[in-house]
ZARO-905187 format. One record per atom (N, C-alpha, C): residue number from 1; atom name; x, y, z. Coordinates in nm, 4 decimals, decimal comma. Example, Ala and Ser with C-alpha at 12.3 -4.5 7.8 and 13.67 -1.06 7.14 Angstrom:
<recs>
1 N 1,3190 -0,5690 0,7800
1 CA 1,2300 -0,4500 0,7800
1 C 1,3200 -0,3300 0,7800
2 N 1,2850 -0,2250 0,7080
2 CA 1,3670 -0,1060 0,7140
2 C 1,2900 0,0030 0,7870
</recs>
This chain:
<recs>
1 N 15,2618 4,0168 -8,7488
1 CA 15,1268 3,9657 -8,7437
1 C 15,0323 4,0654 -8,8111
2 N 14,9534 4,0163 -8,9010
2 CA 14,8585 4,1003 -8,9741
2 C 14,7198 4,0841 -8,9167
3 N 14,6521 4,1960 -8,9012
3 CA 14,5140 4,1936 -8,8537
3 C 14,4230 4,2018 -8,9752
4 N 14,3316 4,1092 -8,9827
4 CA 14,2390 4,1062 -9,0956
4 C 14,1029 4,1581 -9,0506
5 N 14,0586 4,2653 -9,1116
5 CA 13,9282 4,3241 -9,0801
5 C 13,8278 4,2744 -9,1832
6 N 13,7154 4,2191 -9,1369
6 CA 13,6145 4,1720 -9,2333
6 C 13,5551 4,2880 -9,3131
7 N 13,5251 4,2622 -9,4392
7 CA 13,4686 4,3667 -9,5255
7 C 13,3319 4,4120 -9,4769
8 N 13,2521 4,3193 -9,4234
8 CA 13,1186 4,3570 -9,3772
8 C 13,1275 4,4546 -9,2594
9 N 13,2249 4,4358 -9,1713
9 CA 13,2433 4,5292 -9,0593
9 C 13,2848 4,6664 -9,1104
10 N 13,3747 4,6694 -9,2054
10 CA 13,4189 4,7956 -9,2623
10 C 13,3045 4,8682 -9,3325
11 N 13,2216 4,7942 -9,4031
11 CA 13,1058 4,8541 -9,4709
11 C 13,0083 4,9099 -9,3692
12 N 12,9834 4,8376 -9,2593
12 CA 12,8917 4,8867 -9,1564
12 C 12,9453 5,0138 -9,0907
13 N 13,0748 5,0202 -9,0670
13 CA 13,1346 5,1406 -9,0082
13 C 13,1223 5,2584 -9,1041
14 N 13,1488 5,2367 -9,2318
14 CA 13,1371 5,3444 -9,3306
14 C 12,9933 5,3939 -9,3445
15 N 12,8973 5,3030 -9,3419
15 CA 12,7564 5,3429 -9,3481
15 C 12,7189 5,4230 -9,2247
16 N 12,7650 5,3800 -9,1077
16 CA 12,7355 5,4531 -8,9847
16 C 12,7949 5,5925 -8,9833
17 N 12,9179 5,6052 -9,0276
17 CA 12,9832 5,7365 -9,0314
17 C 12,9147 5,8283 -9,1312
18 N 12,8812 5,7765 -9,2486
18 CA 12,8144 5,8609 -9,3478
18 C 12,6745 5,8994 -9,3022
19 N 12,6049 5,8095 -9,2319
19 CA 12,4729 5,8437 -9,1793
19 C 12,4840 5,9510 -9,0715
20 N 12,5852 5,9398 -8,9850
20 CA 12,6068 6,0415 -8,8817
20 C 12,6372 6,1779 -8,9440
21 N 12,7238 6,1789 -9,0444
21 CA 12,7603 6,3058 -9,1065
21 C 12,6439 6,3682 -9,1818
22 N 12,5622 6,2869 -9,2471
22 CA 12,4505 6,3420 -9,3230
22 C 12,3328 6,3798 -9,2354
23 N 12,3279 6,3312 -9,1121
23 CA 12,2158 6,3614 -9,0231
23 C 12,2424 6,4789 -8,9305
24 N 12,3455 6,5518 -8,9520
24 CA 12,3717 6,6693 -8,8707
24 C 12,5057 6,6674 -8,8031
25 N 12,5777 6,5599 -8,8116
25 CA 12,7094 6,5532 -8,7497
25 C 12,8069 6,6497 -8,8137
26 N 12,7976 6,6672 -8,9445
26 CA 12,8836 6,7613 -9,0150
26 C 12,8551 6,9043 -8,9696
27 N 12,7282 6,9360 -8,9489
27 CA 12,6900 7,0682 -8,8995
27 C 12,7465 7,0914 -8,7597
28 N 12,7385 6,9899 -8,6739
28 CA 12,7910 7,0028 -8,5381
28 C 12,9419 7,0193 -8,5413
29 N 13,0098 6,9449 -8,6288
29 CA 13,1551 6,9562 -8,6363
29 C 13,1999 7,0918 -8,6873
30 N 13,1308 7,1465 -8,7875
30 CA 13,1713 7,2750 -8,8451
30 C 13,1358 7,3908 -8,7520
31 N 13,0113 7,3953 -8,7063
31 CA 12,9675 7,5066 -8,6220
31 C 13,0222 7,4948 -8,4805
32 N 13,0405 7,3743 -8,4323
32 CA 13,0856 7,3551 -8,2953
32 C 13,2302 7,3921 -8,2742
33 N 13,3104 7,3904 -8,3786
33 CA 13,4515 7,4249 -8,3650
33 C 13,4675 7,5716 -8,3267
34 N 13,3878 7,6578 -8,3873
34 CA 13,3981 7,8002 -8,3580
34 C 13,3433 7,8340 -8,2198
35 N 13,2392 7,7640 -8,1786
35 CA 13,1698 7,7996 -8,0564
35 C 13,2183 7,7206 -7,9355
36 N 13,2959 7,6156 -7,9579
36 CA 13,3423 7,5278 -7,8508
36 C 13,2241 7,4768 -7,7691
37 N 13,1381 7,3986 -7,8349
37 CA 13,0144 7,3540 -7,7706
37 C 13,0397 7,2561 -7,6578
38 N 13,1573 7,1997 -7,6500
38 CA 13,1840 7,1039 -7,5433
38 C 13,1859 7,1753 -7,4083
39 N 13,2359 7,2973 -7,4041
39 CA 13,2445 7,3710 -7,2790
39 C 13,1133 7,4391 -7,2407
40 N 13,0196 7,4511 -7,3340
40 CA 12,8937 7,5166 -7,3043
40 C 12,7916 7,4144 -7,2560
41 N 12,7170 7,4474 -7,1527
41 CA 12,6147 7,3532 -7,1064
41 C 12,4932 7,3562 -7,1975
42 N 12,4203 7,2470 -7,1987
42 CA 12,2932 7,2439 -7,2708
42 C 12,1896 7,3079 -7,1813
43 N 12,1103 7,3954 -7,2378
43 CA 12,0156 7,4705 -7,1559
43 C 11,8737 7,4377 -7,1987
44 N 11,7817 7,4683 -7,1110
44 CA 11,6402 7,4495 -7,1403
44 C 11,5849 7,5836 -7,1847
45 N 11,5179 7,5856 -7,2985
45 CA 11,4706 7,7098 -7,3585
45 C 11,3212 7,6987 -7,3848
46 N 11,2466 7,8056 -7,3617
46 CA 11,1054 7,8082 -7,3987
46 C 11,0931 7,8646 -7,5387
47 N 11,0060 7,8068 -7,6167
47 CA 10,9862 7,8474 -7,7556
47 C 10,8634 7,9353 -7,7688
48 N 10,8788 8,0635 -7,7678
48 CA 10,7756 8,1608 -7,8033
48 C 10,6357 8,1314 -7,7546
49 N 10,5392 8,1351 -7,8456
49 CA 10,3989 8,1245 -7,8119
49 C 10,3561 7,9813 -7,7800
50 N 10,4302 7,8833 -7,8276
50 CA 10,3871 7,7447 -7,8070
50 C 10,4086 7,6990 -7,6633
51 N 10,4944 7,7693 -7,5888
51 CA 10,5230 7,7392 -7,4495
51 C 10,5731 7,5966 -7,4292
52 N 10,6426 7,5433 -7,5286
52 CA 10,7057 7,4128 -7,5148
52 C 10,8477 7,4318 -7,4662
53 N 10,8975 7,3355 -7,3941
53 CA 11,0338 7,3410 -7,3441
53 C 11,1150 7,2354 -7,4167
54 N 11,2277 7,2750 -7,4732
54 CA 11,3133 7,1832 -7,5475
54 C 11,4565 7,2001 -7,5031
55 N 11,5322 7,0918 -7,5056
55 CA 11,6742 7,0976 -7,4744
55 C 11,7462 7,1387 -7,6015
56 N 11,8224 7,2451 -7,5960
56 CA 11,8907 7,2947 -7,7153
56 C 12,0392 7,3109 -7,6883
57 N 12,1146 7,3203 -7,7959
57 CA 12,2572 7,3501 -7,7880
57 C 12,2716 7,4976 -7,8242
58 N 12,3089 7,5834 -7,7299
58 CA 12,3079 7,7276 -7,7587
58 C 12,4091 7,7695 -7,8638
59 N 12,5199 7,7011 -7,8765
59 CA 12,6213 7,7401 -7,9729
59 C 12,5856 7,7027 -8,1150
60 N 12,4860 7,6188 -8,1351
60 CA 12,4501 7,5740 -8,2698
60 C 12,3174 7,6326 -8,3146
61 N 12,3004 7,7603 -8,2878
61 CA 12,1797 7,8321 -8,3282
61 C 12,0531 7,7625 -8,2783
62 N 12,0571 7,7192 -8,1545
62 CA 11,9450 7,6556 -8,0844
62 C 11,8943 7,5314 -8,1558
63 N 11,9853 7,4514 -8,2050
63 CA 11,9461 7,3235 -8,2639
63 C 11,8998 7,2322 -8,1512
64 N 11,7829 7,1721 -8,1672
64 CA 11,7328 7,0862 -8,0618
64 C 11,8107 6,9562 -8,0593
65 N 11,8072 6,8907 -7,9468
65 CA 11,8885 6,7735 -7,9244
65 C 11,8477 6,6569 -8,0138
66 N 11,7190 6,6409 -8,0385
66 CA 11,6728 6,5256 -8,1139
66 C 11,6634 6,5443 -8,2635
67 N 11,6972 6,6622 -8,3139
67 CA 11,6828 6,6860 -8,4573
67 C 11,7695 6,5931 -8,5414
68 N 11,8905 6,5712 -8,5000
68 CA 11,9782 6,4812 -8,5745
68 C 11,9248 6,3394 -8,5767
69 N 11,8703 6,2948 -8,4635
69 CA 11,8143 6,1602 -8,4587
69 C 11,6905 6,1478 -8,5464
70 N 11,6068 6,2496 -8,5446
70 CA 11,4845 6,2460 -8,6251
70 C 11,5184 6,2456 -8,7739
71 N 11,6145 6,3277 -8,8130
71 CA 11,6560 6,3310 -8,9535
71 C 11,7198 6,1981 -8,9933
72 N 11,7967 6,1394 -8,9036
72 CA 11,8570 6,0084 -8,9318
72 C 11,7534 5,9004 -8,9506
73 N 11,6522 5,8996 -8,8669
73 CA 11,5448 5,8014 -8,8812
73 C 11,4691 5,8250 -9,0102
74 N 11,4433 5,9507 -9,0440
74 CA 11,3723 5,9820 -9,1680
74 C 11,4525 5,9395 -9,2907
75 N 11,5829 5,9658 -9,2906
75 CA 11,6663 5,9227 -9,4027
75 C 11,6734 5,7707 -9,4127
76 N 11,6785 5,7031 -9,2983
76 CA 11,6805 5,5569 -9,2999
76 C 11,5514 5,5009 -9,3558
77 N 11,4392 5,5608 -9,3191
77 CA 11,3098 5,5161 -9,3727
77 C 11,3048 5,5359 -9,5233
78 N 11,3533 5,6488 -9,5720
78 CA 11,3476 5,6731 -9,7165
78 C 11,4421 5,5804 -9,7929
79 N 11,5613 5,5551 -9,7398
79 CA 11,6536 5,4624 -9,8064
79 C 11,5975 5,3212 -9,8053
80 N 11,5346 5,2823 -9,6955
80 CA 11,4721 5,1510 -9,6892
80 C 11,3582 5,1390 -9,7897
81 N 11,2781 5,2453 -9,8005
81 CA 11,1687 5,2441 -9,8973
81 C 11,2168 5,2388 -10,0411
82 N 11,3309 5,3023 -10,0685
82 CA 11,3851 5,2982 -10,2042
82 C 11,4540 5,1657 -10,2362
83 N 11,5157 5,1050 -10,1375
83 CA 11,5944 4,9847 -10,1660
83 C 11,5159 4,8544 -10,1557
84 N 11,4005 4,8547 -10,0929
84 CA 11,3243 4,7301 -10,0778
84 C 11,2880 4,6652 -10,2112
85 N 11,2295 4,7371 -10,3065
85 CA 11,1968 4,6708 -10,4334
85 C 11,3207 4,6219 -10,5083
86 N 11,4279 4,6977 -10,5019
86 CA 11,5502 4,6571 -10,5700
86 C 11,6075 4,5295 -10,5101
87 N 11,6132 4,5239 -10,3789
87 CA 11,6675 4,4056 -10,3138
87 C 11,5799 4,2828 -10,3348
88 N 11,4498 4,3024 -10,3397
88 CA 11,3601 4,1893 -10,3596
88 C 11,3553 4,1448 -10,5055
89 N 11,3972 4,2293 -10,5968
89 CA 11,3993 4,1882 -10,7369
89 C 11,5117 4,0895 -10,7665
90 N 11,6066 4,0790 -10,6747
90 CA 11,7156 3,9843 -10,6938
90 C 11,6753 3,8416 -10,6597
91 N 11,5632 3,8253 -10,5907
91 CA 11,5156 3,6934 -10,5524
91 C 11,3898 3,6585 -10,6309
92 N 11,3620 3,5294 -10,6362
92 CA 11,2391 3,4855 -10,7019
92 C 11,1247 3,4975 -10,6028
93 N 11,0379 3,5931 -10,6265
93 CA 10,9207 3,6103 -10,5409
93 C 10,7975 3,6119 -10,6290
94 N 10,6862 3,5796 -10,5681
94 CA 10,5615 3,5782 -10,6449
94 C 10,5161 3,7217 -10,6726
95 N 10,4232 3,7338 -10,7621
95 CA 10,3711 3,8658 -10,7997
95 C 10,2988 3,9293 -10,6814
96 N 10,2273 3,8476 -10,6052
96 CA 10,1549 3,8992 -10,4895
96 C 10,2516 3,9549 -10,3841
97 N 10,3607 3,8846 -10,3608
97 CA 10,4602 3,9306 -10,2648
97 C 10,5268 4,0595 -10,3123
98 N 10,5617 4,0646 -10,4397
98 CA 10,6257 4,1852 -10,4941
98 C 10,5313 4,3045 -10,4894
99 N 10,4044 4,2812 -10,5128
99 CA 10,3062 4,3892 -10,5063
99 C 10,2973 4,4446 -10,3642
100 N 10,2967 4,3565 -10,2653
100 CA 10,2903 4,4044 -10,1269
100 C 10,4207 4,4731 -10,0850
101 N 10,5337 4,4307 -10,1397
101 CA 10,6609 4,4981 -10,1116
101 C 10,6611 4,6381 -10,1719
102 N 10,6077 4,6513 -10,2915
102 CA 10,6008 4,7833 -10,3546
102 C 10,5057 4,8745 -10,2784
103 N 10,3950 4,8208 -10,2288
103 CA 10,3024 4,9012 -10,1487
103 C 10,3695 4,9461 -10,0190
104 N 10,4414 4,8554 -9,9541
104 CA 10,5099 4,8905 -9,8291
104 C 10,6185 4,9954 -9,8539
105 N 10,6924 4,9813 -9,9630
105 CA 10,7967 5,0804 -9,9919
105 C 10,7366 5,2162 -10,0272
106 N 10,6232 5,2172 -10,0943
106 CA 10,5554 5,3428 -10,1252
106 C 10,5079 5,4110 -9,9976
107 N 10,4554 5,3319 -9,9048
107 CA 10,4110 5,3886 -9,7769
107 C 10,5300 5,4459 -9,7007
108 N 10,6422 5,3752 -9,6988
108 CA 10,7616 5,4264 -9,6315
108 C 10,8102 5,5564 -9,6944
109 N 10,8067 5,5638 -9,8277
109 CA 10,8498 5,6863 -9,8949
109 C 10,7555 5,8030 -9,8655
110 N 10,6251 5,7768 -9,8634
110 CA 10,5296 5,8833 -9,8336
110 C 10,5450 5,9331 -9,6902
111 N 10,5694 5,8409 -9,5965
111 CA 10,5907 5,8808 -9,4566
111 C 10,7164 5,9654 -9,4455
112 N 10,8235 5,9253 -9,5130
112 CA 10,9473 6,0033 -9,5041
112 C 10,9329 6,1405 -9,5692
113 N 10,8632 6,1495 -9,6813
113 CA 10,8404 6,2797 -9,7449
113 C 10,7562 6,3694 -9,6546
114 N 10,6534 6,3118 -9,5923
114 CA 10,5711 6,3900 -9,4992
114 C 10,6547 6,4419 -9,3826
115 N 10,7382 6,3548 -9,3249
115 CA 10,8220 6,3968 -9,2126
115 C 10,9222 6,5044 -9,2531
116 N 10,9806 6,4907 -9,3699
116 CA 11,0781 6,5900 -9,4163
116 C 11,0120 6,7261 -9,4333
117 N 10,8951 6,7307 -9,4993
117 CA 10,8276 6,8590 -9,5186
117 C 10,7748 6,9148 -9,3867
118 N 10,7291 6,8282 -9,2990
118 CA 10,6796 6,8740 -9,1694
118 C 10,7914 6,9370 -9,0872
119 N 10,9075 6,8732 -9,0851
119 CA 11,0209 6,9282 -9,0117
119 C 11,0681 7,0585 -9,0758
120 N 11,0753 7,0595 -9,2086
120 CA 11,1238 7,1787 -9,2779
120 C 11,0341 7,2994 -9,2507
121 N 10,9024 7,2829 -9,2652
121 CA 10,8133 7,3976 -9,2473
121 C 10,8021 7,4396 -9,1015
122 N 10,8152 7,3455 -9,0080
122 CA 10,8130 7,3876 -8,8677
122 C 10,9381 7,4684 -8,8338
123 N 11,0533 7,4297 -8,8888
123 CA 11,1747 7,5081 -8,8658
123 C 11,1685 7,6417 -8,9400
124 N 11,1064 7,6436 -9,0569
124 CA 11,0942 7,7662 -9,1353
124 C 11,0084 7,8687 -9,0621
125 N 10,8983 7,8215 -9,0005
125 CA 10,8083 7,9132 -8,9286
125 C 10,8544 7,9399 -8,7869
126 N 10,9600 7,8755 -8,7417
126 CA 11,0125 7,9004 -8,6087
126 C 10,9401 7,8263 -8,4975
127 N 10,8601 7,7281 -8,5332
127 CA 10,7883 7,6511 -8,4325
127 C 10,8642 7,5209 -8,4055
128 N 10,8544 7,4672 -8,2843
128 CA 10,9204 7,3406 -8,2568
128 C 10,8482 7,2255 -8,3263
129 N 10,9230 7,1214 -8,3538
129 CA 10,8616 7,0044 -8,4166
129 C 10,8547 6,8949 -8,3149
130 N 10,7502 6,8236 -8,3003
130 CA 10,6213 6,8162 -8,3674
130 C 10,5227 6,9123 -8,3120
</recs>
């Protein structure tokens, strides 16, 4: 008996795995192997002068718990902003609709660029984000 897997399911699994790996999963897999992060508890840490409390993974150089999710959402927003005009060009749409799609995709790209630079500079200066 042969099991037939639909192509759309396989594509969704591949997209999910690649999104996980690009959003910090690869970092967790590489750094976590040496530190054995599964056996270490997640601790609550205070961040310097800001007096904010964040849940961090101590074995991964104090990577906060939500950083991977935030980066994943930011990458999804940027991919959506880049692919919207392309996907809509395959259909017959009016000029007014295409103009509003381009405006929406530009806004999505600007939001993702802002989030990327905001996260980068907050990590560079050692401050928690946001």
